[in-house]
N, C-alpha and C positions, 0 to 999 in steps of 0.2 A: 922273592924277598923272603928272608927267614925272620921269625920273630926277634932276633938279636939285631938285625941291620938298622942302622940309625936313619930316623926320618926328621924332617923339618915339622915342628909344631907351629901353627898359625892361629892368629885371632880371627874375630868376627869379620874383619875386613881383609883375610888372606896375607896378612903380613906376618913374616917369620918372627916368633917370639922365643923360640927356643929348639932344643933338639931331644929326641928320646929314642930308645929302642921301640922298633914297631910294637912288639907283643905288650909292652908296658903302656904305649900309648892307646893300644885298644882297651887294655885292662882298665885304665884309669878315664878313658873317655876323652882323650886329648884330641883336638881338633888338628887334622893334617890335611895333605894335599893327595888327590887321586886323578889318575888319567883314564877316561873311558873311550874306547874306540869302537866304533860301529863298522865291522868289516864286511865289505860285500865281495861276491865273486863276480867273475865277468858277465854273469846274466843278470846282476843287480841284486840277487838274493842275499839275505842277510845270515852271517854265521851266528848260530845259536847253540848254547853248549849247557850241560849240567856240570855244575861244580862238584869237585870230589869231596867225600865227607870229611877229609882231612884239613880243609880250608879253615883258617881262623875265624873268618867272618863269612856268614850266609852258607854254610856247608850244605851240599847236595841240592842246592837250589839251581834253577835255571836263569841264565843271563843272555842277553842280546849284544852285550858289549865284551871285549875283552880289554884288559888293562889292569890297573892296580895302582898301589901306592907309589909316590913320587918318593925318591930317595933324597936324603940330605943333601942340599946344594944342587940338584938335578932340576932342570926347568921342566915344565908340563910337556912340552914339545919333545924333549928327549925321552921321557917317561912313556910318553905315547908310543914312539916308534919303538923302543926297547920292549916294552911290555906286549905290544901287538906282534912282533917277530917272535919273542919267547912264547907266548901262548897258542899262537898259530903253528909254530915250528917251521918257520920260513926264515929267508934271509933277503936283503934287497929288496924289502917293501918300498913303495914311494913314501915320502914324509906324509903322515896322516894329516889331513885338512882340518884345521881348527874351526869349531862352530862357536862355542860360548862356554862361559863358566858359571857354574851355580854352586850355592850352598846347600849340601844335603844336610838336613836335620832329622834324624830317626829315632825310633823309639830306643830307650835306655840310654839315652844322651849321646848316642852316635851322631858324630856332626864330621863332615869334611868337605873341603873346598873341591869342586870336581870340575875338571876341564873335559869338554866333550869334543871328540874328533870323529872324522869319517875317513877310511881308506879302501881302496879297491885292491883285492888280492887276486890276480889273475892265475896263479900257479896253484899246485896241489897244496894242501896243508897237511902237517902232521902235528897235531894239537899236543901239547906238553901232558903227559900222562899224570904228572903231580898235580895238575891244576884241572884237567878236563876228563871227566867221567864218559861222557856222550856228547856227541855234536853232529850237526847237519847244517846245509845252508837252507833256509826257508824263504819262501816268497813273502813280501810284507803281509799278503792277505792270510797265508798260513800262519804267520807270527801273531797276528791280530786275533786270530781265531784260538790260538794256544795261550794267549793271555789269560783267558778266563778258566782255562783248564789246568795249566800247570802252575807250581808254585814258583814264584820268580823272586829274584833279589830285589828288595825294595828299592835299593839305591838305582839300580838298573832301570826300573819302571819308572821312577821319578825322571831320570836322564831321557828315557825313550819318549816320555810324555812331552817333556820339553823340547826334545829334538824334532818331534813331530810339527809343534807350533812354531819352533824356529824355521823349519822348511817351508811350512804354510806361508809365514810371513815373507820370506824371500821370494817365493814364488808370486806373491801377491804385488811385490815392489816391481816385478817386471824383471 
């Protein structure tokens, strides 16, 4: 998505209240929607990447999610699949499995509603060069080790911590 593409602006309850070009929404700190997709390979390892320095938000930081901004009139589900296929450089992914939605409130007035998903990507990936500077599939143990060593996107870390709690709660339910 370019800075000129139109996105929905939402309120504190995730209700659409307007539309704006993406770049302007970032500049003015307007709350919008994002889809986060935790992509795993056939061995269960998690796709981790370093964002390119040209990204509008959190350039050159590591992330354990692929995804991005939900377009105007687009559903979270549609954006999750579109973004996962674009960033991983694949087509024909299964529909990402929805986990939960939360509101991210970060520094500098950055705020967006974030729908979190998980998907399995069995084939080889060809990450989008405009989005991904480096990538690898890491085990959860390796990812946990790297959390204290690398500089990560704060919204990705927030989503990942919530995802681990969500998964633990589901395991406890049986």
